[in-house]
C-alpha positions in Angstrom: -18.4 42.5 -27.3 -18.5 39.0 -25.7 -20.2 36.4 -27.9 -22.7 34.1 -26.4 -21.5 30.5 -26.2 -22.7 28.2 -29.0 -22.6 24.7 -27.4 -22.6 23.6 -23.8 -22.0 19.9 -22.8 -23.5 18.6 -19.6 -21.9 15.3 -18.4 -23.1 13.7 -15.2 -20.8 11.1 -13.6 -21.1 8.5 -10.8 -18.3 6.0 -10.3 -17.2 5.9 -13.9 -13.5 6.6 -13.3 -12.6 3.8 -15.7 -14.7 5.1 -18.5 -15.0 8.8 -18.3 -11.5 9.5 -19.7 -12.7 8.0 -23.0 -15.9 10.1 -22.9 -14.0 13.3 -22.1 -11.3 12.8 -24.7 -13.9 12.2 -27.4 -15.7 15.5 -26.4 -12.4 17.4 -26.5 -11.4 15.9 -29.8 -14.4 17.3 -31.7 -13.4 19.5 -34.6 -16.2 21.9 -33.6 -15.3 22.6 -30.0 -17.8 22.9 -27.2 -17.6 26.3 -25.5 -18.2 24.6 -22.1 -18.0 21.0 -20.9 -19.7 21.0 -17.5 -18.9 17.7 -15.6 -21.0 17.1 -12.5 -19.8 14.4 -10.2 -22.7 12.8 -8.3 -20.7 12.1 -5.1 -18.6 9.3 -6.6 -16.8 6.9 -4.3 -14.1 5.9 -6.8 -11.3 7.9 -8.4 -13.6 9.9 -10.7 -12.9 13.3 -9.4 -9.1 12.9 -9.7 -9.5 11.8 -13.3 -11.9 14.7 -14.2 -9.6 17.3 -12.4 -6.7 16.0 -14.5 -8.6 16.8 -17.7 -9.8 20.2 -16.3 -6.2 21.2 -15.7 -5.4 20.8 -19.4 -8.7 21.9 -21.0 -9.9 25.5 -20.2 -13.4 24.7 -21.5 -13.9 21.9 -18.9 -15.2 22.6 -15.4 -16.3 20.3 -12.6 -19.1 20.6 -10.1 -19.4 18.1 -7.3 -22.7 17.1 -5.7 -22.4 16.9 -1.9 -24.4 13.7 -1.9 -25.7 11.4 -4.6 -29.0 12.7 -6.1 -29.3 10.7 -9.3 -28.8 11.3 -13.0 -31.8 13.4 -13.8 -31.4 15.9 -11.0 -27.7 16.1 -11.8 -28.5 16.9 -15.5 -31.0 19.6 -14.3 -28.3 21.2 -12.2 -26.1 21.3 -15.3 -28.9 22.8 -17.3 -29.3 25.6 -14.8 -25.7 26.7 -15.2 -25.2 26.0 -18.9 -25.4 29.1 -21.1 -24.9 27.7 -24.6 -27.3 28.2 -27.4 -27.3 24.5 -27.8 -27.1 21.8 -25.2 -25.6 18.3 -25.4 -26.5 15.8 -22.6 -23.4 13.5 -22.5 -22.9 10.2 -20.6 -19.7 9.1 -18.8 -19.9 5.6 -20.2 -20.7 6.6 -23.9 -18.6 8.6 -26.3 -19.2 10.8 -29.3 -17.9 10.2 -32.8 -15.8 12.6 -34.9 -17.8 15.4 -36.7 -20.9 15.1 -34.5 -20.9 18.7 -33.0 -20.0 20.4 -36.2 -22.7 18.6 -38.2 -25.4 19.2 -35.5 -24.6 22.9 -35.1 -24.7 23.5 -38.9 -28.0 21.8 -39.2 -29.5 23.7 -36.3 -28.1 27.0 -37.5 -29.7 26.4 -40.9 -33.1 25.5 -39.3 -33.6 28.0 -36.5 -37.2 26.9 -35.8 -36.4 23.3 -35.0 -36.0 22.1 -31.4 -33.2 19.6 -31.8 -30.9 17.6 -34.0 -30.6 13.8 -33.8 -28.5 11.2 -35.6 -27.7 7.5 -35.1 -26.1 5.8 -32.2 -23.9 2.7 -32.5 -24.8 0.2 -29.8 -21.7 -1.3 -28.2 -21.6 -4.2 -25.8 -19.8 -2.7 -22.8 -17.8 -5.7 -21.7 -16.4 -6.7 -25.0 -16.4 -3.3 -26.8 -18.1 -5.0 -29.7 -20.5 -3.0 -31.8 -23.8 -5.0 -32.0 -26.5 -2.8 -33.6 -27.5 0.7 -34.7 -30.3 2.8 -33.3 -32.9 4.1 -33.9 -34.3 0.8 -35.2 -36.7 2.8 -37.4 -35.7 6.0 -39.1 -38.3 8.9 -39.1 -37.2 9.6 -42.7 -34.9 7.8 -45.2 -32.5 10.7 -45.8 -31.2 13.8 -43.9 -33.8 16.5 -43.4 -36.5 18.1 -41.3 -39.3 16.3 -39.5 -41.9 19.0 -38.8 -44.4 18.7 -35.9 -47.3 17.7 -38.1 -45.2 14.8 -39.5 -44.1 13.9 -36.0 -47.8 13.4 -35.0 -48.4 11.2 -38.1 -45.2 9.1 -37.5 -46.0 8.4 -33.8 -49.0 6.3 -34.9 -46.7 3.8 -36.5 -43.2 4.3 -35.1 -41.3 5.7 -32.1 -38.0 6.1 -30.4 -36.2 8.0 -33.1 -34.6 10.5 -30.7 -31.7 9.1 -28.7 -30.3 11.6 -26.2 -26.7 10.5 -26.7 -26.9 11.3 -30.4 -29.0 14.5 -30.1 -28.3 18.2 -29.5 -31.0 20.4 -28.2 -31.8 24.1 -28.6 -31.5 25.5 -25.1 -34.5 27.9 -25.4 -36.7 24.9 -26.3 -35.5 22.9 -23.3 -36.4 25.8 -21.1 -39.8 26.1 -22.8 -40.4 22.4 -21.9 -39.4 22.9 -18.3 -36.4 20.6 -18.5 -36.3 17.0 -17.4 -39.1 15.5 -15.2 -37.4 13.6 -12.3 -40.6 11.6 -11.7 -39.9 9.8 -14.9 -36.5 8.5 -13.9 -34.6 7.0 -16.9 -37.3 7.9 -19.3 -37.2 11.7 -18.5 -35.0 12.4 -21.5 -37.2 10.2 -23.8 -40.3 12.2 -22.8 -38.5 15.5 -23.3 -37.4 14.5 -26.8 -40.9 13.6 -27.9 -42.3 16.8 -26.4 -39.9 19.0 -28.3 -40.4 17.1 -31.5 -44.2 17.6 -31.3 -43.8 21.3 -30.5 -40.9 22.4 -32.7 -39.9 19.4 -34.9 -36.3 18.2 -35.4 -33.6 17.5 -37.9 -32.7 13.8 -38.5 -29.4 12.7 -39.9 -29.1 9.0 -40.8 -25.5 8.9 -39.8 -23.7 7.5 -36.8 -22.7 10.4 -34.6 -22.3 8.8 -31.1 -22.2 5.5 -29.3 -24.5 3.9 -26.8 -22.6 1.5 -24.6 -24.8 -1.2 -23.2 -24.1 -2.8 -19.9 -26.4 -5.6 -18.5 -26.5 -3.8 -15.2 -27.5 -0.4 -16.5 -30.3 1.5 -14.8 -32.6 1.5 -17.7 -32.2 -2.2 -18.3 -32.7 -3.0 -14.6 -36.0 -1.0 -14.7 -37.1 -2.8 -17.8 -36.5 -6.2 -16.2 -38.1 -5.2 -12.8 -41.8 -6.1 -12.9 -42.9 -3.6 -10.2 -40.9 -0.7 -11.8 -42.2 -1.5 -15.2 -45.8 -1.5 -14.0 -45.1 1.8 -12.3 -43.9 3.3 -15.6 -46.9 1.8 -17.4 -49.0 4.1 -15.2 -46.7 7.1 -14.5 -45.5 7.8 -18.0 -49.0 7.5 -19.7 -50.4 9.7 -16.9 -47.8 12.5 -17.7 -48.6 12.1 -21.4 -52.3 12.4 -20.8 -51.8 15.5 -18.7 -49.8 17.3 -21.4 -51.8 18.8 -24.2 -48.9 18.7 -26.6 -49.4 14.9 -26.9 -52.3 13.5 -29.0 -55.0 11.8 -26.9 -54.5 8.5 -28.7 -50.8 8.4 -27.9 -51.4 7.3 -24.3 -52.5 3.8 -25.2 -50.1 3.5 -28.1 -47.2 4.4 -25.8 -48.3 1.9 -23.1 -48.5 -0.9 -25.7 -45.0 -0.1 -26.9 -43.6 -0.1 -23.4 -45.3 -3.4 -22.7 -43.8 -5.0 -25.8 -40.3 -3.6 -25.3 -40.2 -4.7 -21.7 -41.4 -8.2 -22.6 -38.9 -8.4 -25.5 -36.0 -7.9 -23.1 -37.3 -10.5 -20.7 -37.7 -13.0 -23.5 -34.0 -12.7 -24.1 -33.2 -13.7 -20.5 -32.6 -17.1 -19.0 -34.4 -18.6 -17.2 -37.6 -17.1 -18.7 -39.4 -14.9 -16.1 -42.9 -16.2 -16.8 -44.5 -14.2 -14.1 -43.2 -11.0 -15.7 -44.6 -11.9 -19.1 -48.0 -12.7 -17.6 -48.1 -9.5 -15.4 -46.9 -7.1 -18.1 -47.8 -8.6 -21.4 -51.4 -9.6 -20.6 -54.0 -6.8 -20.8 -57.0 -9.0 -20.2 -57.9 -12.4 -18.7 -58.1 -13.8 -22.2 -54.6 -12.6 -23.1 -53.4 -14.0 -19.7 -54.8 -17.4 -20.5 -53.4 -17.4 -24.0 -49.9 -16.6 -22.8 -50.0 -19.2 -20.0 -51.1 -21.8 -22.6 -48.1 -20.9 -24.8 -45.7 -21.3 -21.9 -46.4 -25.0 -21.9 -44.6 -25.3 -25.2 -40.9 -26.1 -25.3 -38.9 -23.1 -24.1 -37.4 -21.9 -27.4 -40.6 -22.3 -29.3 -42.6 -20.6 -26.5 -40.4 -17.5 -26.6 -40.8 -17.1 -30.4 -44.6 -17.6 -30.2 -45.0 -15.2 -27.3 -43.0 -12.5 -29.1 -45.1 -13.0 -32.3 -48.4 -12.9 -30.3 -47.3 -9.7 -28.5 -46.2 -8.1 -31.7 -49.6 -9.0 -33.3 -51.7 -7.7 -30.4 -49.7 -4.7 -29.3 -48.5 -3.5 -32.7 -45.5 -1.6 -31.3 -44.2 -0.3 -34.7 -45.0 -0.7 -38.4 -43.3 -3.7 -39.8 -42.8 -2.1 -43.2 -41.0 0.9 -41.6 -38.8 -1.5 -39.6 -37.8 -3.5 -42.7 -37.1 -0.4 -44.8 -34.7 0.9 -42.1 -33.1 -2.5 -41.7 -32.2 -2.5 -45.4 -30.9 1.1 -45.2 -28.8 0.2 -42.1 -27.0 -2.5 -44.0 -25.5 0.2 -46.2 -24.8 2.5 -43.2 -23.1 -0.4 -41.4 -20.8 -1.2 -44.3 -19.8 2.5 -44.6 -19.3 2.7 -40.8 -17.2 -0.4 -40.8 -14.9 1.1 -43.4 -14.5 4.2 -41.2 -13.7 2.1 -38.2 -10.9 0.3 -40.1 -9.0 3.6 -40.2 -9.4 4.3 -36.5 -9.6 1.1 -34.5 -8.8 -2.2 -36.2 -9.9 -4.3 -33.3 -13.4 -2.7 -33.1 -13.7 -2.7 -36.9 -13.3 -6.5 -37.0 -15.8 -6.9 -34.2 -18.2 -4.6 -36.0 -18.0 -6.7 -39.2 -18.6 -9.9 -37.2 -21.3 -8.4 -34.9 -25.1 -9.0 -35.0 
């Protein structure tokens, strides 16, 4: 009798020949091996296919599909989901990499909790150019120790916090993905974020406050470009809430809560840039003529002070997350960070030093 595969990895790639070797090697080095690693090249114009084929020649679990023309990340992931047969699915990224022990931990947790839709852990944010670890995500934990987060608790938590489920540090139950209809291409880079929230509200999830993967941040990444593009941000302020409102799995009140969080996060990124895009802050951050006038008045202050005051005002008015939950997680992350730094010292001295010096 042929056993059904346990874990399938879907890895889309577009012009990441210089990075995908690291991602593939980390996947293959997992102690709990994936039954299938499906790499889908999205019509790359660099040396990606040659690099991938070199790995496939040595790894029987690795196969490669090639899109005849570039179709984008979400349709490429959907193509992989149609051919994947594993009980569990991991959506990988060519510019990120998993940490040792991730797959084994996730599979054990999901096997022990067959009603839950997914497993998620922490991601280490790494600055792509310098390879320097700079932060940990999620910024707010849904619970302070390892354990279940049931759907009723998800609904309560969404009132005060969000963004606990990071795709790169999550493994999904395939039957739950199929129930949800997969990824919605209309939502672009937020399609996976929407999917994670939907599964959490329907099935719940298992959270592990432990680093299991990396999230490598490049200033030119698609999600960052969208966040800094005023027109695209305003589109998502309409498109995503409309999808939320049309889906009965989401509480009615979450529409405006989500919109406010999106406004705040987009403005927060813009406030980190130089020069300050004042037009963006006014267009995205202001919800009324009164808020527009207040923001415009603050912009007359010296630049550094204006940024701080704007951020404080937006936090006060939009209330993106509960401050107490953020502070509680920040304290816990200090302990995690120290433990992770010790682990790094045994694996990569250069990155361990950067991690201990990072923000």
